N, CA and C atoms as an extended XYZ file, in Angstrom:
255
Properties=species:S:1:pos:R:3:atomname:S:1:resname:S:1:resid:I:1 pbc="F F F"
N         0.595       -1.309        0.172 N   MET     1
C         0.153       -0.056        0.035 CA  MET     1
C         0.885        1.311        0.035 C   MET     1
N         0.316        2.150       -0.565 N   GLU     2
C         0.981        3.433       -0.646 CA  GLU     2
C        -0.005        4.811       -1.004 C   GLU     2
N         0.557        5.651       -0.575 N   ALA     3
C         0.181        7.158       -0.764 CA  ALA     3
C         1.151        8.131       -0.997 C   ALA     3
N         0.981        8.997       -1.895 N   GLU     4
C         1.847       10.074       -2.058 CA  GLU     4
C         0.809       11.348       -2.132 C   GLU     4
N         1.375       12.503       -1.158 N   ALA     5
C         0.534       13.638       -1.137 CA  ALA     5
C         1.398       14.537       -1.791 C   ALA     5
N         1.007       15.380       -2.790 N   ALA     6
C         1.557       16.661       -3.373 CA  ALA     6
C         0.971       18.127       -2.857 C   ALA     6
N         1.796       18.873       -2.412 N   LEU     7
C         1.124       20.380       -2.091 CA  LEU     7
C         0.835       20.792       -3.283 C   LEU     7
N        -0.244       21.707       -3.581 N   THR     8
C        -0.494       22.398       -4.590 CA  THR     8
C        -0.336       23.822       -4.440 C   THR     8
N        -1.084       23.962       -3.295 N   GLU     9
C        -1.080       25.587       -2.908 CA  GLU     9
C        -1.635       25.629       -1.457 C   GLU     9
N        -0.901       26.646       -0.374 N   GLY    10
C        -1.668       26.926        0.741 CA  GLY    10
C        -1.878       25.622        1.501 C   GLY    10
N        -2.576       25.234        2.328 N   MET    11
C        -2.805       23.784        2.802 CA  MET    11
C        -3.402       22.994        1.973 C   MET    11
N        -3.486       23.037        0.651 N   HIS    12
C        -4.109       21.708       -0.252 CA  HIS    12
C        -3.046       20.807       -0.865 C   HIS    12
N        -3.451       19.819       -0.606 N   PHE    13
C        -2.667       18.566       -1.300 CA  PHE    13
C        -3.635       17.658       -2.082 C   PHE    13
N        -2.855       17.590       -3.418 N   ASP    14
C        -3.476       16.260       -4.217 CA  ASP    14
C        -2.603       14.931       -3.863 C   ASP    14
N        -3.604       14.040       -3.373 N   VAL    15
C        -3.303       12.501       -2.771 CA  VAL    15
C        -3.380       11.391       -4.094 C   VAL    15
N        -2.521       11.002       -4.428 N   SER    16
C        -2.703        9.559       -5.331 CA  SER    16
C        -2.230        8.355       -4.420 C   SER    16
N        -3.255        7.236       -4.626 N   LEU    17
C        -3.214        6.048       -3.905 CA  LEU    17
C        -2.681        5.226       -4.625 C   LEU    17
N        -1.995        4.065       -4.030 N   GLY    18
C        -1.351        2.594       -4.862 CA  GLY    18
C        -2.459        2.055       -5.426 C   GLY    18
N        -3.741        2.003       -5.065 N   SER    19
C        -4.974        1.397       -5.942 CA  SER    19
C        -5.422        2.198       -7.254 C   SER    19
N        -5.053        3.432       -7.276 N   GLY    20
C        -5.152        4.229       -8.389 CA  GLY    20
C        -6.214        5.264       -8.088 C   GLY    20
N        -6.712        5.370       -7.028 N   TYR    21
C        -7.741        6.513       -6.802 CA  TYR    21
C        -6.934        7.670       -6.084 C   TYR    21
N        -7.807        8.928       -6.403 N   ARG    22
C        -6.943       10.217       -6.306 CA  ARG    22
C        -7.999       10.839       -5.208 C   ARG    22
N        -7.508       11.876       -4.535 N   LEU    23
C        -8.177       12.625       -3.460 CA  LEU    23
C        -7.773       13.844       -3.144 C   LEU    23
N        -8.457       14.882       -2.626 N   GLU    24
C        -7.878       16.073       -2.334 CA  GLU    24
C        -8.007       16.265       -0.799 C   GLU    24
N        -6.708       16.867       -0.268 N   LEU    25
C        -6.733       17.144        1.248 CA  LEU    25
C        -6.879       18.589        1.336 C   LEU    25
N        -7.141       19.165        2.309 N   ASP    26
C        -7.244       20.651        2.758 CA  ASP    26
C        -7.613       20.915        4.202 C   ASP    26
N        -7.189       21.730        4.839 N   ALA    27
C        -7.191       22.396        6.184 CA  ALA    27
C        -8.577       23.284        6.031 C   ALA    27
N        -9.188       23.280        7.097 N   SER    28
C       -10.409       24.305        7.062 CA  SER    28
C        -9.864       25.944        6.769 C   SER    28
N       -11.000       26.772        6.531 N   PRO    29
C       -10.516       27.825        6.230 CA  PRO    29
C        -9.938       28.473        7.869 C   PRO    29
N       -10.426       28.023        8.929 N   GLU    30
C        -9.982       28.858       10.372 CA  GLU    30
C        -8.399       28.342       10.256 C   GLU    30
N        -7.984       27.103        9.671 N   GLN    31
C        -6.657       26.978        9.986 CA  GLN    31
C        -5.772       27.258        8.674 C   GLN    31
N        -6.274       28.104        7.947 N   GLY    32
C        -5.642       28.403        6.897 CA  GLY    32
C        -5.739       27.612        5.487 C   GLY    32
N        -6.670       26.841        5.444 N   GLY    33
C        -7.028       25.943        4.082 CA  GLY    33
C        -8.208       26.800        3.606 C   GLY    33
N        -8.533       26.128        2.318 N   THR    34
C        -9.502       26.482        1.640 CA  THR    34
C       -10.524       25.848        1.675 C   THR    34
N       -10.891       24.442        2.413 N   GLY    35
C       -11.931       23.830        2.484 CA  GLY    35
C       -12.064       22.902        1.213 C   GLY    35
N       -11.379       22.866        0.351 N   ARG    36
C       -11.514       22.341       -1.094 CA  ARG    36
C       -11.170       20.913       -1.000 C   ARG    36
N       -10.874       20.334        0.085 N   GLY    37
C       -10.956       18.803        0.305 CA  GLY    37
C       -10.961       18.320        1.690 C   GLY    37
N       -10.984       16.882        1.797 N   ALA    38
C       -11.481       16.474        3.269 CA  ALA    38
C       -10.327       16.896        4.135 C   ALA    38
N       -10.595       16.847        5.193 N   ARG    39
C        -9.550       16.905        6.230 CA  ARG    39
C        -8.965       15.780        6.621 C   ARG    39
N        -7.584       15.815        6.743 N   PRO    40
C        -6.926       14.651        6.978 CA  PRO    40
C        -7.528       13.779        7.951 C   PRO    40
N        -7.747       14.373        9.176 N   MET    41
C        -8.379       13.304       10.248 CA  MET    41
C        -9.674       12.925        9.985 C   MET    41
N       -10.501       13.360        9.423 N   GLU    42
C       -11.684       12.873        8.802 CA  GLU    42
C       -11.132       11.541        7.901 C   GLU    42
N       -10.490       11.649        7.326 N   LEU    43
C        -9.789       10.479        6.400 CA  LEU    43
C        -9.275        9.330        7.204 C   LEU    43
N        -8.663        9.656        8.270 N   LEU    44
C        -8.014        8.741        9.225 CA  LEU    44
C        -9.223        8.057        9.900 C   LEU    44
N       -10.164        8.649       10.270 N   LEU    45
C       -11.498        8.328       11.129 CA  LEU    45
C       -12.205        7.370       10.026 C   LEU    45
N       -12.589        7.812        8.831 N   ALA    46
C       -12.922        7.151        7.729 CA  ALA    46
C       -12.263        5.732        7.464 C   ALA    46
N       -10.889        5.890        7.396 N   GLY    47
C       -10.244        4.467        7.366 CA  GLY    47
C       -10.285        3.467        8.460 C   GLY    47
N       -10.443        4.225        9.695 N   LEU    48
C       -10.591        3.366       10.778 CA  LEU    48
C       -11.700        2.705       11.032 C   LEU    48
N       -12.876        3.603       10.573 N   ALA    49
C       -14.433        2.804       10.720 CA  ALA    49
C       -14.474        1.966        9.422 C   ALA    49
N       -13.774        2.057        8.522 N   GLY    50
C       -13.970        1.075        7.281 CA  GLY    50
C       -13.394       -0.375        7.819 C   GLY    50
N       -12.440       -0.089        8.494 N   CYS    51
C       -11.542       -1.561        8.829 CA  CYS    51
C       -12.424       -1.979        9.846 C   CYS    51
N       -13.073       -1.292       10.870 N   ILE    52
C       -13.725       -2.029       12.045 CA  ILE    52
C       -14.964       -2.323       11.331 C   ILE    52
N       -15.622       -2.020       10.252 N   GLY    53
C       -16.684       -2.480        9.379 CA  GLY    53
C       -16.306       -3.817        8.769 C   GLY    53
N       -15.282       -3.783        8.256 N   LEU    54
C       -14.924       -4.876        7.336 CA  LEU    54
C       -14.628       -6.039        8.313 C   LEU    54
N       -13.868       -5.940        9.450 N   ASP    55
C       -13.661       -7.009       10.376 CA  ASP    55
C       -14.852       -7.442       10.834 C   ASP    55
N       -15.784       -6.629       11.349 N   VAL    56
C       -17.135       -7.183       11.934 CA  VAL    56
C       -17.694       -7.781       10.801 C   VAL    56
N       -17.991       -7.219        9.691 N   ILE    57
C       -18.938       -8.127        8.736 CA  ILE    57
C       -17.983       -9.658        8.499 C   ILE    57
N       -16.667       -9.637        8.244 N   SER    58
C       -16.102      -10.861        7.958 CA  SER    58
C       -16.545      -11.682        9.216 C   SER    58
N       -16.392      -11.335       10.452 N   ILE    59
C       -16.497      -12.138       11.593 CA  ILE    59
C       -17.948      -12.715       11.517 C   ILE    59
N       -19.021      -11.768       11.263 N   MET    60
C       -20.477      -12.193       11.379 CA  MET    60
C       -20.559      -13.226       10.182 C   MET    60
N       -20.267      -12.912        9.063 N   ARG    61
C       -20.423      -13.795        7.756 CA  ARG    61
C       -19.558      -15.278        7.940 C   ARG    61
N       -18.567      -15.039        8.658 N   ARG    62
C       -17.778      -16.624        8.897 CA  ARG    62
C       -18.795      -17.004       10.068 C   ARG    62
N       -19.653      -16.605       10.790 N   SER    63
C       -20.297      -17.168       11.861 CA  SER    63
C       -21.817      -17.455       11.252 C   SER    63
N       -21.894      -17.393       10.256 N   ARG    64
C       -23.187      -17.560        9.373 CA  ARG    64
C       -24.403      -16.634        9.733 C   ARG    64
N       -23.758      -15.255       10.007 N   GLN    65
C       -25.008      -14.349       10.621 CA  GLN    65
C       -25.145      -13.704        9.159 C   GLN    65
N       -26.596      -13.495        9.012 N   GLU    66
C       -26.991      -12.477        7.770 CA  GLU    66
C       -26.952      -11.021        8.349 C   GLU    66
N       -26.174      -10.381        7.417 N   VAL    67
C       -26.119       -9.185        7.664 CA  VAL    67
C       -26.453       -8.035        6.456 C   VAL    67
N       -27.564       -7.143        7.011 N   THR    68
C       -27.934       -6.468        5.996 CA  THR    68
C       -27.839       -5.079        6.053 C   THR    68
N       -26.960       -4.551        6.972 N   GLY    69
C       -26.495       -3.128        7.249 CA  GLY    69
C       -25.444       -3.238        8.626 C   GLY    69
N       -24.636       -2.397        8.384 N   LEU    70
C       -23.652       -1.989        9.672 CA  LEU    70
C       -23.058       -0.566        9.527 C   LEU    70
N       -24.068        0.270       10.352 N   PRO    71
C       -23.537        1.340       10.105 CA  PRO    71
C       -22.690        1.624       11.192 C   PRO    71
N       -21.332        2.192       10.977 N   THR    72
C       -20.106        2.474       11.525 CA  THR    72
C       -19.754        3.786       11.709 C   THR    72
N       -19.624        4.364       12.837 N   GLY    73
C       -19.222        5.580       12.965 CA  GLY    73
C       -18.033        5.938       14.111 C   GLY    73
N       -17.183        6.706       13.742 N   LEU    74
C       -16.126        7.227       14.667 CA  LEU    74
C       -16.386        9.071       14.954 C   LEU    74
N       -16.149        9.246       16.078 N   GLY    75
C       -16.299       10.504       16.161 CA  GLY    75
C       -16.807       10.942       17.809 C   GLY    75
N       -17.133       12.208       18.105 N   ARG    76
C       -17.268       12.646       19.738 CA  ARG    76
C       -18.500       11.468       20.178 C   ARG    76
N       -18.285       10.815       21.147 N   GLY    77
C       -19.244       10.158       21.752 CA  GLY    77
C       -19.464        8.791       21.097 C   GLY    77
N       -18.819        8.444       20.142 N   GLN    78
C       -19.065        6.908       19.386 CA  GLN    78
C       -18.034        6.413       18.846 C   GLN    78
N       -17.942        5.067       19.137 N   LEU    79
C       -16.818        4.304       18.330 CA  LEU    79
C       -17.021        3.089       18.251 C   LEU    79
N       -16.756        2.661       16.928 N   GLY    80
C       -17.249        1.303       16.591 CA  GLY    80
C       -18.354        1.047       15.921 C   GLY    80
N       -18.909       -0.173       15.907 N   PRO    81
C       -20.363       -0.579       15.069 CA  PRO    81
C       -21.302       -0.199       15.822 C   PRO    81
N       -22.338        0.365       15.291 N   GLN    82
C       -23.636        0.826       15.810 CA  GLN    82
C       -24.481       -0.434       15.552 C   GLN    82
N       -25.468       -0.940       16.260 N   SER    83
C       -26.014       -1.991       16.054 CA  SER    83
C       -26.298       -2.638       14.899 C   SER    83
N       -25.707       -3.984       14.703 N   ALA    84
C       -25.662       -4.434       13.285 CA  ALA    84
C       -27.023       -4.945       13.113 C   ALA    84
N       -27.454       -5.068       11.785 N   ARG    85
C       -28.785       -5.480       11.547 CA  ARG    85
C       -28.496       -6.830       10.369 C   ARG    85
């Protein structure tokens, strides 16, 4: 896995991922950015939420549990899977 971030201007970065996806990162205007991209901490939390979700789904499916949804969120006051359906 790899990721490369190139500063374009101010606090804005263009990011290329090894999987071929591209995205933009930027700080909020209050922190000197323009808000033209996701905040790095948001992506960190999104990656962690995705990893938690993938692991829980994998475990549930190996246990032959039927899963129709698994809201997973990270942030203030919440951590990990919210009631699996």
